[in-house]
N, CA, C and O atoms as a printed pandas DataFrame, in Angstrom:
     atom_number atom_name residue_name chain_id  residue_number  x_coord  y_coord  z_coord
0              1         N          MET        A               1  -20.492    5.019   19.425
1              2        CA          MET        A               1  -20.503    4.979   17.964
2              3         C          MET        A               1  -20.722    6.402   17.428
3              4         O          MET        A               1  -21.612    7.119   17.885
4              5         N          ILE        A               2  -19.913    6.786   16.475
5              6        CA          ILE        A               2  -20.029    8.087   15.823
6              7         C          ILE        A               2  -21.026    7.959   14.671
7              8         O          ILE        A               2  -21.024    6.954   13.960
8              9         N          ALA        A               3  -21.866    8.956   14.486
9             10        CA          ALA        A               3  -22.790    8.931   13.357
10            11         C          ALA        A               3  -21.978    8.973   12.064
11            12         O          ALA        A               3  -20.987    9.697   11.971
12            13         N          LYS        A               4  -22.402    8.196   11.067
13            14        CA          LYS        A               4  -21.642    8.134    9.825
14            15         C          LYS        A               4  -21.553    9.506    9.159
15            16         O          LYS        A               4  -20.531    9.835    8.555
16            17         N          GLY        A               5  -22.602   10.297    9.262
17            18        CA          GLY        A               5  -22.568   11.637    8.681
18            19         C          GLY        A               5  -21.466   12.486    9.280
19            20         O          GLY        A               5  -20.799   13.237    8.569
20            21         N          GLU        A               6  -21.270   12.370   10.590
21            22        CA          GLU        A               6  -20.199   13.113   11.256
22            23         C          GLU        A               6  -18.831   12.608   10.797
23            24         O          GLU        A               6  -17.919   13.399   10.554
24            25         N          LEU        A               7  -18.698   11.294   10.682
25            26        CA          LEU        A               7  -17.431   10.726   10.233
26            27         C          LEU        A               7  -17.126   11.147    8.790
27            28         O          LEU        A               7  -15.980   11.456    8.462
28            29         N          LEU        A               8  -18.141   11.158    7.937
29            30        CA          LEU        A               8  -17.943   11.617    6.554
30            31         C          LEU        A               8  -17.491   13.072    6.527
31            32         O          LEU        A               8  -16.618   13.444    5.743
32            33         N          SER        A               9  -18.083   13.882    7.376
33            34        CA          SER        A               9  -17.708   15.293    7.449
34            35         C          SER        A               9  -16.266   15.456    7.918
35            36         O          SER        A               9  -15.509   16.242    7.349
36            37         N          ARG        A              10  -15.891   14.718    8.946
37            38        CA          ARG        A              10  -14.515   14.784    9.451
38            39         C          ARG        A              10  -13.519   14.289    8.409
39            40         O          ARG        A              10  -12.443   14.865    8.251
40            41         N          PHE        A              11  -13.879   13.217    7.695
41            42        CA          PHE        A              11  -13.007   12.687    6.642
42            43         C          PHE        A              11  -12.844   13.715    5.528
43            44         O          PHE        A              11  -11.729   13.965    5.068
44            45         N          THR        A              12  -13.949   14.308    5.095
45            46        CA          THR        A              12  -13.900   15.307    4.030
46            47         C          THR        A              12  -12.985   16.466    4.413
47            48         O          THR        A              12  -12.136   16.881    3.624
48            49         N          THR        A              13  -13.159   16.979    5.608
49            50        CA          THR        A              13  -12.333   18.095    6.074
50            51         C          THR        A              13  -10.858   17.704    6.113
51            52         O          THR        A              13  -10.007   18.452    5.633
52            53         N          ALA        A              14  -10.552   16.546    6.677
53            54        CA          ALA        A              14   -9.159   16.095    6.776
54            55         C          ALA        A              14   -8.553   15.885    5.398
55            56         O          ALA        A              14   -7.409   16.274    5.160
56            57         N          PHE        A              15   -9.305   15.275    4.487
57            58        CA          PHE        A              15   -8.807   15.017    3.138
58            59         C          PHE        A              15   -8.528   16.318    2.391
59            60         O          PHE        A              15   -7.467   16.481    1.789
60            61         N          LEU        A              16   -9.473   17.229    2.433
61            62        CA          LEU        A              16   -9.327   18.479    1.700
62            63         C          LEU        A              16   -8.209   19.359    2.257
63            64         O          LEU        A              16   -7.640   20.174    1.530
64            65         N          ARG        A              17   -7.898   19.200    3.527
65            66        CA          ARG        A              17   -6.845   20.008    4.159
66            67         C          ARG        A              17   -5.498   19.296    4.229
67            68         O          ARG        A              17   -4.542   19.840    4.782
68            69         N          TYR        A              18   -5.411   18.087    3.678
69            70        CA          TYR        A              18   -4.173   17.287    3.774
70            71         C          TYR        A              18   -3.763   17.116    5.233
71            72         O          TYR        A              18   -2.576   17.163    5.554
72            73         N          ASP        A              19   -4.726   16.920    6.105
73            74        CA          ASP        A              19   -4.481   16.870    7.546
74            75         C          ASP        A              19   -4.100   15.452    7.985
75            76         O          ASP        A              19   -4.966   14.610    8.220
76            77         N          ILE        A              20   -2.799   15.203    8.091
77            78        CA          ILE        A              20   -2.294   13.876    8.408
78            79         C          ILE        A              20   -2.747   13.417    9.790
79            80         O          ILE        A              20   -3.170   12.271    9.942
80            81         N          SER        A              21   -2.670   14.280   10.796
81            82        CA          SER        A              21   -3.046   13.860   12.157
82            83         C          SER        A              21   -4.530   13.511   12.232
83            84         O          SER        A              21   -4.902   12.557   12.914
84            85         N          ALA        A              22   -5.374   14.260   11.548
85            86        CA          ALA        A              22   -6.808   13.934   11.540
86            87         C          ALA        A              22   -7.053   12.612   10.818
87            88         O          ALA        A              22   -7.897   11.823   11.244
88            89         N          MET        A              23   -6.331   12.366    9.740
89            90        CA          MET        A              23   -6.473   11.095    9.020
90            91         C          MET        A              23   -6.044    9.923    9.899
91            92         O          MET        A              23   -6.681    8.870    9.893
92            93         N          LEU        A              24   -4.961   10.113   10.654
93            94        CA          LEU        A              24   -4.503    9.056   11.559
94            95         C          LEU        A              24   -5.589    8.677   12.556
95            96         O          LEU        A              24   -5.755    7.501   12.878
96            97         N          GLU        A              25   -6.324    9.660   13.042
97            98        CA          GLU        A              25   -7.414    9.402   13.987
98            99         C          GLU        A              25   -8.572    8.661   13.334
99           100         O          GLU        A              25   -9.264    7.881   13.987
100          101         N          LEU        A              26   -8.782    8.905   12.046
101          102        CA          LEU        A              26   -9.946    8.350   11.360
102          103         C          LEU        A              26   -9.722    6.952   10.795
103          104         O          LEU        A              26  -10.658    6.157   10.723
104          105         N          LEU        A              27   -8.490    6.645   10.393
105          106        CA          LEU        A              27   -8.223    5.364    9.741
106          107         C          LEU        A              27   -8.005    4.244   10.751
107          108         O          LEU        A              27   -7.354    4.430   11.780
108          109         N          ALA        A              28   -8.561    3.083   10.438
109          110        CA          ALA        A              28   -8.343    1.896   11.253
110          111         C          ALA        A              28   -6.884    1.455   11.121
111          112         O          ALA        A              28   -6.137    2.007   10.314
112          113         N          ASP        A              29   -6.489    0.477   11.902
113          114        CA          ASP        A              29   -5.104    0.010   11.883
114          115         C          ASP        A              29   -4.707   -0.611   10.545
115          116         O          ASP        A              29   -3.553   -0.493   10.134
116          117         N          GLN        A              30   -5.629   -1.258    9.870
117          118        CA          GLN        A              30   -5.338   -1.902    8.586
118          119         C          GLN        A              30   -6.343   -1.463    7.525
119          120         O          GLN        A              30   -7.126   -2.287    7.052
120          121         N          PRO        A              31   -6.342   -0.197    7.141
121          122        CA          PRO        A              31   -7.310    0.253    6.135
122          123         C          PRO        A              31   -6.953   -0.266    4.749
123          124         O          PRO        A              31   -5.813   -0.646    4.480
124          125         N          VAL        A              32   -7.947   -0.272    3.888
125          126        CA          VAL        A              32   -7.772   -0.708    2.501
126          127         C          VAL        A              32   -8.292    0.399    1.591
127          128         O          VAL        A              32   -9.370    0.945    1.827
128          129         N          PHE        A              33   -7.529    0.731    0.552
129          130        CA          PHE        A              33   -7.973    1.694   -0.456
130          131         C          PHE        A              33   -8.054    0.959   -1.786
131          132         O          PHE        A              33   -7.096    0.317   -2.217
132          133         N          THR        A              34   -9.220    1.065   -2.434
133          134        CA          THR        A              34   -9.431    0.458   -3.741
134          135         C          THR        A              34  -10.081    1.483   -4.647
135          136         O          THR        A              34  -10.989    2.204   -4.233
136          137         N          ALA        A              35   -9.614    1.548   -5.887
137          138        CA          ALA        A              35  -10.212    2.446   -6.870
138          139         C          ALA        A              35  -10.705    1.616   -8.048
139          140         O          ALA        A              35  -10.062    0.645   -8.448
140          141         N          ASP        A              36  -11.854    2.007   -8.603
141          142        CA          ASP        A              36  -12.450    1.299   -9.727
142          143         C          ASP        A              36  -12.622    2.256  -10.895
143          144         O          ASP        A              36  -13.551    3.063  -10.929
144          145         N          GLY        A              37  -11.715    2.151  -11.840
145          146        CA          GLY        A              37  -11.825    2.926  -13.070
146          147         C          GLY        A              37  -12.404    2.097  -14.189
147          148         O          GLY        A              37  -12.706    2.622  -15.261
148          149         N          GLY        A              38  -12.567    0.791  -13.953
149          150        CA          GLY        A              38  -13.164   -0.105  -14.930
150          151         C          GLY        A              38  -12.391   -0.214  -16.226
151          152         O          GLY        A              38  -12.945   -0.636  -17.240
152          153         N          GLY        A              39  -11.114    0.161  -16.214
153          154        CA          GLY        A              39  -10.325    0.140  -17.434
154          155         C          GLY        A              39  -10.668    1.279  -18.374
155          156         O          GLY        A              39  -10.111    1.382  -19.467
156          157         N          VAL        A              40  -11.594    2.142  -17.943
157          158        CA          VAL        A              40  -12.050    3.258  -18.764
158          159         C          VAL        A              40  -11.388    4.560  -18.323
159          160         O          VAL        A              40  -11.035    5.399  -19.151
160          161         N          VAL        A              41  -11.225    4.716  -17.021
161          162        CA          VAL        A              41  -10.666    5.925  -16.437
162          163         C          VAL        A              41   -9.389    5.555  -15.700
163          164         O          VAL        A              41   -9.356    4.569  -14.963
164          165         N          HIS        A              42   -8.342    6.341  -15.896
165          166        CA          HIS        A              42   -7.075    6.102  -15.204
166          167         C          HIS        A              42   -7.233    6.478  -13.733
167          168         O          HIS        A              42   -7.726    7.558  -13.406
168          169         N          THR        A              43   -6.813    5.581  -12.861
169          170        CA          THR        A              43   -6.866    5.827  -11.423
170          171         C          THR        A              43   -5.785    5.011  -10.743
171          172         O          THR        A              43   -4.973    4.377  -11.418
172          173         N          VAL        A              44   -5.759    5.016   -9.436
173          174        CA          VAL        A              44   -4.797    4.202   -8.691
174          175         C          VAL        A              44   -5.066    2.747   -9.066
175          176         O          VAL        A              44   -6.176    2.247   -8.884
176          177         N          MET        A              45   -4.060    2.084   -9.582
177          178        CA          MET        A              45   -4.265    0.769  -10.189
178          179         C          MET        A              45   -4.351   -0.390   -9.204
179          180         O          MET        A              45   -5.094   -1.344   -9.432
180          181         N          ARG        A              46   -3.604   -0.315   -8.125
181          182        CA          ARG        A              46   -3.592   -1.474   -7.231
182          183         C          ARG        A              46   -4.215   -1.122   -5.882
183          184         O          ARG        A              46   -4.205    0.031   -5.451
184          185         N          THR        A              47   -4.745   -2.129   -5.245
185          186        CA          THR        A              47   -5.316   -1.951   -3.919
186          187         C          THR        A              47   -4.192   -1.675   -2.933
187          188         O          THR        A              47   -3.161   -2.347   -2.936
188          189         N          MET        A              48   -4.412   -0.678   -2.092
189          190        CA          MET        A              48   -3.464   -0.351   -1.023
190          191         C          MET        A              48   -4.042   -0.927    0.263
191          192         O          MET        A              48   -5.193   -0.655    0.602
192          193         N          ASN        A              49   -3.254   -1.715    0.974
193          194        CA          ASN        A              49   -3.777   -2.291    2.209
194          195         C          ASN        A              49   -2.779   -2.220    3.357
195          196         O          ASN        A              49   -2.781   -3.070    4.247
196          197         N          VAL        A              50   -1.942   -1.217    3.328
197          198        CA          VAL        A              50   -1.011   -0.970    4.410
198          199         C          VAL        A              50   -1.311    0.425    4.951
199          200         O          VAL        A              50   -1.437    1.374    4.178
200          201         N          HIS        A              51   -1.426    0.553    6.260
201          202        CA          HIS        A              51   -1.810    1.819    6.878
202          203         C          HIS        A              51   -0.976    2.975    6.347
203          204         O          HIS        A              51   -1.522    4.006    5.953
204          205         N          LYS        A              52    0.331    2.814    6.333
205          206        CA          LYS        A              52    1.224    3.877    5.891
206          207         C          LYS        A              52    0.968    4.251    4.421
207          208         O          LYS        A              52    0.990    5.430    4.069
208          209         N          GLY        A              53    0.730    3.269    3.585
209          210        CA          GLY        A              53    0.472    3.522    2.164
210          211         C          GLY        A              53   -0.851    4.225    1.928
211          212         O          GLY        A              53   -0.925    5.157    1.127
212          213         N          VAL        A              54   -1.901    3.787    2.621
213          214        CA          VAL        A              54   -3.222    4.415    2.479
214          215         C          VAL        A              54   -3.152    5.859    2.968
215          216         O          VAL        A              54   -3.674    6.763    2.315
216          217         N          LEU        A              55   -2.516    6.076    4.104
217          218        CA          LEU        A              55   -2.379    7.424    4.647
218          219         C          LEU        A              55   -1.585    8.311    3.689
219          220         O          LEU        A              55   -1.971    9.454    3.442
220          221         N          ALA        A              56   -0.488    7.798    3.153
221          222        CA          ALA        A              56    0.329    8.578    2.205
222          223         C          ALA        A              56   -0.474    8.933    0.966
223          224         O          ALA        A              56   -0.370   10.049    0.458
224          225         N          LEU        A              57   -1.268    8.000    0.478
225          226        CA          LEU        A              57   -2.092    8.249   -0.708
226          227         C          LEU        A              57   -3.137    9.326   -0.434
227          228         O          LEU        A              57   -3.320   10.234   -1.244
228          229         N          LEU        A              58   -3.811    9.229    0.687
229          230        CA          LEU        A              58   -4.882   10.174    1.005
230          231         C          LEU        A              58   -4.378   11.573    1.341
231          232         O          LEU        A              58   -5.100   12.553    1.154
232          233         N          THR        A              59   -3.164   11.673    1.827
233          234        CA          THR        A              59   -2.654   12.990    2.213
234          235         C          THR        A              59   -1.603   13.517    1.234
235          236         O          THR        A              59   -0.941   14.517    1.513
236          237         N          SER        A              60   -1.452   12.859    0.109
237          238        CA          SER        A              60   -0.492   13.302   -0.902
238          239         C          SER        A              60   -0.963   14.600   -1.561
239          240         O          SER        A              60   -2.149   14.760   -1.848
240          241         N          ARG        A              61   -0.056   15.497   -1.791
241          242        CA          ARG        A              61   -0.380   16.736   -2.499
242          243         C          ARG        A              61   -0.329   16.525   -4.005
243          244         O          ARG        A              61   -0.641   17.442   -4.765
244          245         N          ARG        A              62    0.056   15.339   -4.446
245          246        CA          ARG        A              62    0.187   15.055   -5.864
246          247         C          ARG        A              62   -0.873   14.055   -6.351
247          248         O          ARG        A              62   -1.442   14.213   -7.431
248          249         N          VAL        A              63   -1.121   13.041   -5.544
249          250        CA          VAL        A              63   -2.045   11.981   -5.926
250          251         C          VAL        A              63   -3.473   12.383   -5.538
251          252         O          VAL        A              63   -3.676   13.004   -4.495
252          253         N          LEU        A              64   -4.423   12.047   -6.337
253          254        CA          LEU        A              64   -5.843   12.317   -6.078
254          255         C          LEU        A              64   -6.154   13.820   -5.982
255          256         O          LEU        A              64   -7.150   14.203   -5.368
256          257         N          THR        A              65   -5.325   14.657   -6.573
257          258        CA          THR        A              65   -5.527   16.104   -6.468
258          259         C          THR        A              65   -6.849   16.551   -7.086
259          260         O          THR        A              65   -7.470   17.490   -6.590
260          261         N          ARG        A              66   -7.284   15.902   -8.149
261          262        CA          ARG        A              66   -8.532   16.349   -8.788
262          263         C          ARG        A              66   -9.738   16.166   -7.871
263          264         O          ARG        A              66  -10.739   16.869   -8.012
264          265         N          LEU        A              67   -9.647   15.231   -6.937
265          266        CA          LEU        A              67  -10.758   15.022   -6.007
266          267         C          LEU        A              67  -10.948   16.223   -5.089
267          268         O          LEU        A              67  -12.056   16.487   -4.621
268          269         N          ARG        A              68   -9.873   16.943   -4.835
269          270        CA          ARG        A              68   -9.960   18.116   -3.965
270          271         C          ARG        A              68  -10.587   19.305   -4.683
271          272         O          ARG        A              68  -10.889   20.316   -4.049
272          273         N          GLU        A              69  -10.787   19.204   -5.980
273          274        CA          GLU        A              69  -11.417   20.269   -6.766
274          275         C          GLU        A              69  -12.920   20.062   -6.894
275          276         O          GLU        A              69  -13.615   20.899   -7.469
276          277         N          ARG        A              70  -13.419   18.967   -6.369
277          278        CA          ARG        A              70  -14.835   18.626   -6.494
278          279         C          ARG        A              70  -15.651   19.203   -5.342
279          280         O          ARG        A              70  -15.118   19.588   -4.301
280          281         N          GLU        A              71  -16.960   19.248   -5.565
281          282        CA          GLU        A              71  -17.898   19.532   -4.480
282          283         C          GLU        A              71  -18.246   18.181   -3.848
283          284         O          GLU        A              71  -18.686   17.265   -4.543
284          285         N          TRP        A              72  -18.052   18.059   -2.553
285          286        CA          TRP        A              72  -18.295   16.801   -1.839
286          287         C          TRP        A              72  -19.683   16.858   -1.209
287          288         O          TRP        A              72  -19.963   17.722   -0.378
288          289         N          VAL        A              73  -20.546   15.932   -1.609
289          290        CA          VAL        A              73  -21.936   15.939   -1.171
290          291         C          VAL        A              73  -22.295   14.575   -0.570
291          292         O          VAL        A              73  -22.253   13.566   -1.273
292          293         N          PRO        A              74  -22.646   14.532    0.713
293          294        CA          PRO        A              74  -23.121   13.263    1.277
294          295         C          PRO        A              74  -24.454   12.888    0.622
295          296         O          PRO        A              74  -25.333   13.734    0.459
296          297         N          MET        A              75  -24.592   11.633    0.256
297          298        CA          MET        A              75  -25.855   11.166   -0.311
298          299         C          MET        A              75  -26.002    9.672   -0.059
299          300         O          MET        A              75  -25.024    8.955    0.155
300          301         N          TRP        A              76  -27.252    9.228   -0.092
301          302        CA          TRP        A              76  -27.547    7.817    0.117
302          303         C          TRP        A              76  -27.291    7.069   -1.186
303          304         O          TRP        A              76  -27.880    7.381   -2.221
304          305         N          ILE        A              77  -26.404    6.079   -1.120
305          306        CA          ILE        A              77  -26.077    5.247   -2.276
306          307         C          ILE        A              77  -26.140    3.797   -1.817
307          308         O          ILE        A              77  -25.451    3.406   -0.875
308          309         N          ASN        A              78  -26.960    3.012   -2.480
309          310        CA          ASN        A              78  -27.146    1.605   -2.110
310          311         C          ASN        A              78  -27.475    1.440   -0.629
311          312         O          ASN        A              78  -26.992    0.516    0.026
312          313         N          GLY        A              79  -28.300    2.345   -0.111
313          314        CA          GLY        A              79  -28.774    2.238    1.261
314          315         C          GLY        A              79  -27.806    2.728    2.323
315          316         O          GLY        A              79  -28.071    2.575    3.515
316          317         N          GLU        A              80  -26.680    3.318    1.909
317          318        CA          GLU        A              80  -25.711    3.816    2.881
318          319         C          GLU        A              80  -25.310    5.242    2.542
319          320         O          GLU        A              80  -25.258    5.625    1.373
320          321         N          LEU        A              81  -25.031    6.014    3.565
321          322        CA          LEU        A              81  -24.564    7.375    3.367
322          323         C          LEU        A              81  -23.122    7.337    2.874
323          324         O          LEU        A              81  -22.251    6.769    3.532
324          325         N          GLN        A              82  -22.872    7.945    1.714
325          326        CA          GLN        A              82  -21.544    7.965    1.102
326          327         C          GLN        A              82  -21.277    9.366    0.576
327          328         O          GLN        A              82  -22.056   10.283    0.838
328          329         N          LEU        A              83  -20.186    9.546   -0.163
329          330        CA          LEU        A              83  -19.817   10.858   -0.672
330          331         C          LEU        A              83  -19.872   10.887   -2.199
331          332         O          LEU        A              83  -19.154   10.152   -2.877
332          333         N          ALA        A              84  -20.733   11.744   -2.717
333          334        CA          ALA        A              84  -20.794   11.982   -4.161
334          335         C          ALA        A              84  -19.885   13.166   -4.447
335          336         O          ALA        A              84  -19.991   14.203   -3.792
336          337         N          LEU        A              85  -19.005   13.023   -5.406
337          338        CA          LEU        A              85  -18.103   14.105   -5.780
338          339         C          LEU        A              85  -18.606   14.687   -7.094
339          340         O          LEU        A              85  -18.685   14.000   -8.113
340          341         N          MET        A              86  -18.939   15.957   -7.043
341          342        CA          MET        A              86  -19.584   16.618   -8.169
342          343         C          MET        A              86  -18.622   17.585   -8.858
343          344         O          MET        A              86  -17.846   18.285   -8.207
344          345         N          LYS        A              87  -18.692   17.607  -10.182
345          346        CA          LYS        A              87  -17.921   18.549  -10.981
346          347         C          LYS        A              87  -18.896   19.243  -11.924
347          348         O          LYS        A              87  -19.521   18.608  -12.774
348          349         N          GLU        A              88  -19.013   20.545  -11.758
349          350        CA          GLU        A              88  -19.922   21.347  -12.582
350          351         C          GLU        A              88  -21.336   20.777  -12.578
351          352         O          GLU        A              88  -21.999   20.717  -13.613
352          353         N          GLY        A              89  -21.788   20.357  -11.388
353          354        CA          GLY        A              89  -23.145   19.861  -11.219
354          355         C          GLY        A              89  -23.372   18.421  -11.655
355          356         O          GLY        A              89  -24.491   17.917  -11.568
356          357         N          GLN        A              90  -22.321   17.755  -12.124
357          358        CA          GLN        A              90  -22.438   16.370  -12.578
358          359         C          GLN        A              90  -21.626   15.446  -11.671
359          360         O          GLN        A              90  -20.551   15.814  -11.197
360          361         N          LEU        A              91  -22.145   14.261  -11.439
361          362        CA          LEU        A              91  -21.437   13.267  -10.645
362          363         C          LEU        A              91  -20.170   12.839  -11.380
363          364         O          LEU        A              91  -20.239   12.392  -12.525
364          365         N          SER        A              92  -19.020   12.972  -10.732
365          366        CA          SER        A              92  -17.768   12.582  -11.383
366          367         C          SER        A              92  -17.106   11.383  -10.702
367          368         O          SER        A              92  -16.433   10.590  -11.360
368          369         N          GLU        A              93  -17.293   11.251   -9.402
369          370        CA          GLU        A              93  -16.756   10.132   -8.644
370          371         C          GLU        A              93  -17.652    9.883   -7.437
371          372         O          GLU        A              93  -18.439   10.741   -7.037
372          373         N          VAL        A              94  -17.515    8.695   -6.870
373          374        CA          VAL        A              94  -18.172    8.376   -5.601
374          375         C          VAL        A              94  -17.099    7.816   -4.682
375          376         O          VAL        A              94  -16.299    6.971   -5.084
376          377         N          LEU        A              95  -17.090    8.288   -3.461
377          378        CA          LEU        A              95  -16.162    7.804   -2.456
378          379         C          LEU        A              95  -16.982    7.112   -1.376
379          380         O          LEU        A              95  -17.773    7.747   -0.677
380          381         N          CYS        A              96  -16.785    5.818   -1.250
381          382        CA          CYS        A              96  -17.511    5.030   -0.259
382          383         C          CYS        A              96  -16.569    4.665    0.876
383          384         O          CYS        A              96  -15.452    4.205    0.643
384          385         N          LEU        A              97  -17.021    4.871    2.092
385          386        CA          LEU        A              97  -16.230    4.550    3.271
386          387         C          LEU        A              97  -16.877    3.398    4.021
387          388         O          LEU        A              97  -18.072    3.421    4.315
388          389         N          GLU        A              98  -16.079    2.402    4.320
389          390        CA          GLU        A              98  -16.537    1.272    5.127
390          391         C          GLU        A              98  -15.980    1.467    6.528
391          392         O          GLU        A              98  -14.777    1.654    6.707
392          393         N          LEU        A              99  -16.856    1.422    7.512
393          394        CA          LEU        A              99  -16.454    1.653    8.897
394          395         C          LEU        A              99  -16.201    0.343    9.621
395          396         O          LEU        A              99  -16.687   -0.713    9.215
396          397         N          ASP        A             100  -15.422    0.428   10.712
397          398        CA          ASP        A             100  -15.176   -0.748   11.534
398          399         C          ASP        A             100  -16.444   -1.132   12.292
399          400         O          ASP        A             100  -17.454   -0.432   12.218
400          401         N          ALA        A             101  -16.386   -2.234   13.010
401          402        CA          ALA        A             101  -17.566   -2.749   13.720
402          403         C          ALA        A             101  -18.125   -1.750   14.718
403          404         O          ALA        A             101  -19.330   -1.744   14.972
404          405         N          ASN        A             102  -17.277   -0.905   15.289
405          406        CA          ASN        A             102  -17.729    0.105   16.242
406          407         C          ASN        A             102  -18.268    1.353   15.556
407          408         O          ASN        A             102  -18.868    2.206   16.211
408          409         N          GLY        A             103  -18.066    1.471   14.261
409          410        CA          GLY        A             103  -18.526    2.639   13.518
410          411         C          GLY        A             103  -17.726    3.893   13.822
411          412         O          GLY        A             103  -18.221    5.007   13.653
412          413         N          GLU        A             104  -16.478    3.713   14.275
413          414        CA          GLU        A             104  -15.684    4.865   14.683
414          415         C          GLU        A             104  -14.453    5.121   13.830
415          416         O          GLU        A             104  -13.894    6.217   13.866
416          417         N          ARG        A             105  -14.020    4.123   13.059
417          418        CA          ARG        A             105  -12.830    4.308   12.233
418          419         C          ARG        A             105  -13.077    3.729   10.845
419          420         O          ARG        A             105  -13.939    2.870   10.659
420          421         N          ILE        A             106  -12.321    4.205    9.895
421          422        CA          ILE        A             106  -12.501    3.814    8.494
422          423         C          ILE        A             106  -11.613    2.623    8.170
423          424         O          ILE        A             106  -10.390    2.691    8.290
424          425         N          GLU        A             107  -12.252    1.526    7.757
425          426        CA          GLU        A             107  -11.521    0.323    7.362
426          427         C          GLU        A             107  -11.316    0.262    5.859
427          428         O          GLU        A             107  -10.316   -0.281    5.387
428          429         N          GLY        A             108  -12.253    0.813    5.108
429          430        CA          GLY        A             108  -12.172    0.725    3.662
430          431         C          GLY        A             108  -12.525    2.037    2.996
431          432         O          GLY        A             108  -13.480    2.711    3.382
432          433         N          VAL        A             109  -11.737    2.394    1.981
433          434        CA          VAL        A             109  -11.990    3.574    1.168
434          435         C          VAL        A             109  -12.090    3.070   -0.268
435          436         O          VAL        A             109  -11.129    2.522   -0.807
436          437         N          TYR        A             110  -13.251    3.257   -0.883
437          438        CA          TYR        A             110  -13.497    2.757   -2.230
438          439         C          TYR        A             110  -13.851    3.932   -3.134
439          440         O          TYR        A             110  -14.873    4.590   -2.938
440          441         N          LEU        A             111  -13.014    4.186   -4.108
441          442        CA          LEU        A             111  -13.218    5.281   -5.041
442          443         C          LEU        A             111  -13.745    4.712   -6.346
443          444         O          LEU        A             111  -13.079    3.901   -6.991
444          445         N          VAL        A             112  -14.940    5.137   -6.735
445          446        CA          VAL        A             112  -15.543    4.675   -7.980
446          447         C          VAL        A             112  -15.471    5.806   -8.993
447          448         O          VAL        A             112  -16.071    6.864   -8.801
448          449         N          VAL        A             113  -14.734    5.579  -10.070
449          450        CA          VAL        A             113  -14.624    6.561  -11.149
450          451         C          VAL        A             113  -15.078    5.981  -12.485
451          452         O          VAL        A             113  -15.106    6.688  -13.493
452          453         N          ASN        A             114  -15.426    4.720  -12.495
453          454        CA          ASN        A             114  -15.894    4.049  -13.710
454          455         C          ASN        A             114  -17.217    4.686  -14.145
455          456         O          ASN        A             114  -18.220    4.554  -13.444
456          457         N          PRO        A             115  -17.233    5.375  -15.296
457          458        CA          PRO        A             115  -18.462    6.068  -15.712
458          459         C          PRO        A             115  -19.641    5.132  -15.930
459          460         O          PRO        A             115  -20.789    5.548  -15.775
460          461         N          ASN        A             116  -19.385    3.882  -16.285
461          462        CA          ASN        A             116  -20.468    2.920  -16.474
462          463         C          ASN        A             116  -21.194    2.616  -15.165
463          464         O          ASN        A             116  -22.394    2.343  -15.167
464          465         N          LYS        A             117  -20.478    2.662  -14.070
465          466        CA          LYS        A             117  -21.100    2.422  -12.761
466          467         C          LYS        A             117  -21.746    3.690  -12.212
467          468         O          LYS        A             117  -22.739    3.616  -11.489
468          469         N          LEU        A             118  -21.197    4.835  -12.546
469          470        CA          LEU        A             118  -21.736    6.097  -12.033
470          471         C          LEU        A             118  -23.091    6.438  -12.641
471          472         O          LEU        A             118  -23.891    7.130  -12.012
472          473         N          THR        A             119  -23.360    5.964  -13.855
473          474        CA          THR        A             119  -24.630    6.306  -14.510
474          475         C          THR        A             119  -25.845    5.720  -13.788
475          476         O          THR        A             119  -26.962    6.208  -13.960
476          477         N          SER        A             120  -25.633    4.680  -12.985
477          478        CA          SER        A             120  -26.763    4.067  -12.279
478          479         C          SER        A             120  -27.114    4.795  -10.984
479          480         O          SER        A             120  -28.081    4.425  -10.317
480          481         N          ILE        A             121  -26.360    5.809  -10.621
481          482        CA          ILE        A             121  -26.605    6.535   -9.372
482          483         C          ILE        A             121  -27.493    7.749   -9.649
483          484         O          ILE        A             121  -27.178    8.599  -10.482
484          485         N          ASP        A             122  -28.599    7.801   -8.934
485          486        CA          ASP        A             122  -29.571    8.884   -9.098
486          487         C          ASP        A             122  -29.166   10.083   -8.250
487          488         O          ASP        A             122  -29.201   10.020   -7.021
488          489         N          THR        A             123  -28.784   11.168   -8.901
489          490        CA          THR        A             123  -28.381   12.383   -8.179
490          491         C          THR        A             123  -29.480   13.456   -8.213
491          492         O          THR        A             123  -29.237   14.609   -7.858
492          493         N          SER        A             124  -30.662   13.077   -8.634
493          494        CA          SER        A             124  -31.740   14.068   -8.759
494          495         C          SER        A             124  -32.171   14.639   -7.413
495          496         O          SER        A             124  -32.789   15.702   -7.362
496          497         N          THR        A             125  -31.853   13.945   -6.326
497          498        CA          THR        A             125  -32.257   14.437   -5.000
498          499         C          THR        A             125  -31.242   15.398   -4.408
499          500         O          THR        A             125  -31.461   15.935   -3.322
500          501         N          LEU        A             126  -30.140   15.623   -5.101
501          502        CA          LEU        A             126  -29.114   16.543   -4.579
502          503         C          LEU        A             126  -29.503   17.978   -4.810
503          504         O          LEU        A             126  -28.762   18.887   -4.436
C-alpha cells in the first residue's frame, strides 16, 4: 500500500506536468471524475466514468487550466488527507481523491468548487 501523501504528491506532479503516462499509472481501470459547482460556479457539468475520458480531462491543456495556476496544499479534510487548492492565500477549490481497496490507484476524483461548501473548511492550519 502506498501512503496517501505520496500518492497525492505523485498525482499533483503528474497533473501539473500534463504527464499522461504518470496519470495512467495512477488511475484505476474505471475511475470516476465528478465536479461540484453547486450551480454557482461553472465547472465540468457531467460525471466522467470512462478511463479514457477521465484521463483526457485530467491531461487536457485546455480543460481545468485554472487549477494548474493554484498552490496545491495537502490538508486533512473530513478526516482524510486531500488537496486544498489555494489562490492568493484563499481556498478556491478542493480536490478529493478516492483510492482503491489496495490504496495504490485512484478510483475517484472529486473537485469541489461550490463556494458554499468551501466556507466550511478550516484552512487556518495551513
